[in-house]
C-alpha positions, 0 to 999 in steps of 0.5 A, spaced: 966 674 434 960 670 433 961 665 428 962 659 433 955 661 436 948 659 435 943 665 435 936 666 436 931 672 436 925 674 439 921 680 439 915 683 442 911 689 440 904 692 442 902 692 434 900 686 430 907 684 427 910 683 434 917 686 432 917 682 426 921 687 422 926 688 427 927 680 427 928 681 419 933 686 420 937 683 426 937 676 422 940 680 416 946 683 421 947 676 424 948 673 418 952 678 415 957 676 421 957 669 419 953 667 425 949 661 426 942 663 426 937 658 428 930 658 423 925 659 428 924 666 431 919 668 436 915 675 435 910 677 440 904 681 437 900 685 442 905 684 447 901 690 452 896 685 452 899 678 452 901 677 459 897 676 465 897 679 472 903 674 474 907 676 468 906 669 464 904 669 457 896 668 456 896 664 450 898 657 450 900 658 442 905 663 444 908 659 450 909 653 445 912 658 440 917 660 445 919 654 447 920 651 440 924 656 439 928 655 445 929 648 444 931 649 437 937 654 440 939 649 445 939 643 440 943 648 435 948 650 440 949 643 443 951 640 436 956 646 435 960 644 441 
């Protein structure tokens, strides 16, 4: 049962959509289970080129988007407590 949980979604792929189609399908499934799905999601395009040699994201915009999604997930989860 996932009703009392806040759920976020993140995906990565080697293509330009970054797993966006998978995120859309996953959102439908989570919503059908009556889960609280946060609005933000993170799709990392060209994931095979997105990381540096220390396994860190290369682009500040990707880092900021992922951090925003995680912050929103934490906020939703804390409000549900």
